[in-house]
PAROKOL-668740 format. One record per atom (N, C-alpha, C, O, CB): x, y, z; residue in one letter. Coordinates in steps of 0.2 Angstrom, whole numbers, padded with zeros to 4 digits, always signed. Glycine has a CB too. Example, Ala and Ser with C-alpha at 12.3 -4.5 7.8 and 13.67 -1.06 7.14 Angstrom:
<tordrens>
+0066-0028+0039A +0062-0022+0039A +0066-0016+0039A +0071-0017+0042A +0057-0022+0045A +0064-0011+0035S +0068-0005+0036S +0064+0000+0039S +0067+0006+0040S +0070-0003+0029S 
</tordrens>
This chain:
<tordrens>
+0511+0578+0749M +0505+0582+0740M +0506+0574+0736M +0509+0569+0735M +0512+0591+0733M +0501+0578+0734E +0496+0574+0729E +0498+0574+0724E +0495+0570+0720E +0490+0577+0727E +0505+0576+0719I +0508+0577+0714I +0513+0572+0717I +0515+0568+0712I +0509+0584+0712I +0517+0572+0724E +0520+0567+0724E +0517+0559+0725E +0521+0554+0725E +0523+0570+0728E +0508+0558+0725K +0506+0551+0728K +0505+0549+0719K +0505+0544+0717K +0497+0551+0736K +0504+0555+0714H +0504+0553+0709H +0508+0548+0704H +0507+0543+0700H +0505+0557+0708H +0514+0553+0705R +0523+0552+0705R +0523+0544+0707R +0524+0540+0703R +0528+0558+0712R +0522+0542+0715D +0525+0535+0717D +0520+0530+0713D +0522+0525+0711D +0525+0533+0726D +0513+0532+0713F +0508+0528+0710F +0512+0528+0704F +0517+0524+0704F +0502+0531+0709F +0511+0530+0701S +0513+0532+0689S +0520+0525+0690S +0521+0521+0687S +0520+0546+0685S +0524+0527+0696K +0534+0523+0695K +0532+0514+0696K +0534+0509+0694K +0541+0527+0706K +0527+0518+0701L +0524+0509+0705L +0525+0504+0700L +0530+0501+0698L +0515+0508+0707L +0518+0506+0697R +0514+0503+0691R +0518+0502+0684R +0517+0497+0680R +0508+0508+0689R +0521+0505+0682L +0526+0505+0677L +0533+0500+0679L +0537+0499+0675L +0529+0513+0677L +0533+0498+0685K +0536+0494+0688K +0533+0486+0687K +0534+0481+0684K +0537+0497+0695K +0530+0488+0690E +0525+0481+0686E +0521+0477+0679E +0520+0472+0677E +0520+0481+0688E +0521+0482+0678I +0520+0482+0671I +0527+0480+0669I +0528+0475+0666I +0518+0489+0669I +0532+0486+0671S +0540+0480+0665S +0540+0476+0668S +0541+0471+0664S +0549+0481+0665S +0540+0473+0674N +0542+0468+0676N +0536+0459+0675N +0537+0454+0678N +0543+0472+0683N +0530+0460+0670R +0527+0456+0670R +0527+0459+0660R +0527+0454+0656R +0518+0456+0677R +0529+0464+0657M +0530+0461+0651M +0539+0459+0651M +0542+0461+0646M +0528+0466+0644M +0541+0457+0655S +0547+0454+0655S +0548+0448+0657S +0554+0446+0658S +0551+0457+0658S +0541+0442+0658Q +0542+0439+0657Q +0536+0433+0651Q +0536+0427+0650Q +0544+0440+0662Q +0534+0440+0647I +0531+0438+0638I +0536+0433+0633I +0540+0434+0629I +0529+0447+0633I +0535+0427+0635P +0542+0423+0631P +0543+0428+0625P +0549+0429+0623P +0540+0414+0627P +0538+0431+0620Q +0539+0430+0613Q +0545+0442+0615Q +0549+0446+0613Q +0526+0428+0605Q +0542+0441+0617L +0546+0449+0625L +0555+0447+0623L +0559+0452+0620L +0543+0445+0640L +0558+0441+0625K +0566+0441+0627K +0569+0441+0621K +0575+0440+0623K +0570+0435+0631K +0569+0441+0614D +0572+0440+0610D +0572+0446+0607D +0577+0450+0606D +0570+0436+0607D +0567+0448+0605S +0565+0453+0603S +0567+0461+0603S +0568+0462+0609S +0562+0453+0606S +0569+0469+0599S +0574+0473+0599S +0566+0477+0600S +0565+0479+0594S +0581+0472+0593S +0560+0479+0603L +0555+0482+0604L +0558+0489+0612L +0560+0489+0618L +0548+0475+0605L +0555+0493+0607C +0557+0497+0612C +0550+0500+0615C +0546+0502+0611C +0562+0504+0609C +0547+0499+0625V +0542+0500+0625V +0540+0505+0629V +0543+0505+0634V +0541+0496+0625V +0537+0508+0628F +0535+0516+0630F +0529+0519+0631F +0524+0518+0628F +0537+0520+0626F +0530+0525+0638A +0523+0525+0640A +0520+0532+0641A +0522+0535+0645A +0523+0523+0646A +0515+0535+0637T +0513+0542+0636T +0507+0546+0643T +0505+0543+0649T +0508+0542+0627T +0506+0550+0641G +0498+0551+0643G +0499+0551+0650G +0502+0546+0652G +0492+0546+0641G +0497+0554+0654S +0498+0551+0662S +0505+0550+0664S +0509+0554+0667S +0495+0543+0664S +0506+0542+0662Y +0509+0538+0663Y +0516+0541+0662Y +0519+0536+0665Y +0506+0533+0661Y +0519+0542+0661G +0523+0546+0654G +0527+0553+0659G +0532+0555+0660G +0516+0550+0645G +0520+0554+0660R +0522+0563+0665R +0522+0563+0672R +0523+0568+0676R +0516+0569+0665R +0521+0554+0674L +0519+0552+0680L +0519+0556+0686L +0521+0559+0691L +0524+0547+0682L +0510+0557+0678E +0504+0558+0684E +0498+0553+0686E +0494+0555+0690E +0500+0563+0681E +0498+0549+0684A +0493+0546+0682A +0489+0542+0689A +0493+0539+0693A +0496+0541+0675A +0482+0542+0691S +0479+0541+0696S +0477+0532+0695S +0479+0528+0691S +0473+0547+0697S +0473+0532+0701E +0470+0525+0699E +0463+0521+0694E +0461+0515+0693E +0469+0524+0706E +0462+0531+0691N +0456+0530+0689N +0460+0532+0681N +0456+0531+0677N +0449+0535+0693N +0466+0533+0677S +0471+0533+0671S +0472+0526+0666S +0474+0521+0668S +0479+0535+0674S +0469+0527+0662D +0473+0522+0657D +0481+0523+0656D +0484+0528+0659D +0469+0522+0648D +0481+0522+0654I +0491+0518+0652I +0489+0516+0643I +0486+0512+0641I +0495+0506+0657I +0494+0523+0640D +0494+0521+0635D +0503+0518+0629D +0503+0521+0624D +0489+0528+0633D +0508+0513+0631L +0510+0509+0628L +0510+0508+0621L +0505+0508+0618L +0509+0505+0631L +0520+0509+0618F +0520+0511+0614F +0525+0506+0614F +0529+0505+0618F +0519+0517+0614F +0525+0501+0608L +0532+0494+0607L +0533+0497+0600L +0529+0496+0595L +0529+0483+0607L +0541+0500+0601I +0544+0499+0593I +0549+0498+0591I +0554+0501+0594I +0544+0502+0590I +0550+0493+0585D +0555+0487+0582D +0558+0493+0581D +0556+0498+0578D +0553+0481+0576D +0565+0491+0586T +0573+0496+0583T +0577+0490+0578T +0583+0490+0575T +0580+0500+0592T +0572+0487+0578D +0578+0482+0572D +0579+0482+0567D +0576+0477+0564D +0579+0476+0572D +0581+0486+0565D +0582+0487+0556D +0582+0483+0553D +0579+0483+0547D +0587+0488+0554D +0584+0478+0554I +0588+0471+0547I +0580+0468+0548I +0576+0467+0543I +0598+0463+0551I +0578+0467+0557K +0574+0461+0556K +0568+0465+0558K +0569+0471+0559K +0575+0454+0562K +0563+0462+0556Q +0555+0467+0560Q +0551+0461+0563Q +0550+0455+0561Q +0548+0472+0551Q +0548+0466+0569T +0544+0459+0569T +0537+0459+0565T +0533+0463+0564T +0542+0457+0577T +0537+0451+0564S +0531+0452+0564S +0523+0453+0566S +0520+0455+0571S +0532+0449+0563S +0521+0452+0561N +0512+0455+0563N +0509+0449+0567N +0503+0449+0569N +0505+0455+0555N +0516+0443+0567L +0511+0436+0570L +0514+0438+0575L +0510+0441+0579L +0513+0427+0567L +0518+0438+0577N +0524+0441+0582N +0519+0448+0587N +0517+0446+0593N +0533+0446+0575N +0516+0454+0585K +0517+0458+0588K +0508+0455+0592K +0506+0456+0598K +0519+0465+0583K +0504+0452+0588T +0499+0447+0590T +0498+0443+0596T +0493+0443+0600T +0500+0442+0586T +0501+0441+0596I +0506+0436+0602I +0506+0437+0608I +0503+0435+0614I +0514+0436+0602I +0512+0445+0606I +0513+0450+0612I +0505+0453+0615I +0503+0454+0621I +0517+0458+0607I +0502+0455+0608N +0496+0459+0611N +0492+0456+0616N +0490+0458+0621N +0491+0461+0607N +0492+0448+0612L +0486+0443+0618L +0489+0442+0626L +0485+0443+0630L +0485+0434+0616L +0495+0440+0627S +0499+0442+0630S +0498+0446+0635S +0495+0446+0641S +0503+0444+0626S +0501+0450+0631G +0498+0456+0637G +0493+0459+0639G +0493+0464+0642G +0499+0460+0637G +0487+0454+0637A +0481+0460+0637A +0478+0460+0646A +0474+0464+0648A +0473+0456+0630A +0481+0455+0651G +0482+0456+0656G +0484+0462+0660G +0482+0464+0666G +0485+0454+0657G +0486+0466+0656L +0493+0471+0660L +0487+0476+0661L +0488+0481+0664L +0501+0475+0655L 
</tordrens>
């Protein structure tokens, strides 16, 4: 069934992205929460879907600096 194919594709791709993001040193000690919206968030993505990732700093005391955000963006550019 087509819906299952999209769900399986979405889960596989999100797992790949999660694994790659876990290798970014700047994310290891951060308190960032990463979530996907759109077709990936609904597990309806296909090979032609773009991915909408959002990173939210969940630490109220220590906020992520703009420099760290830039480094994360550059490190993850190949995602």
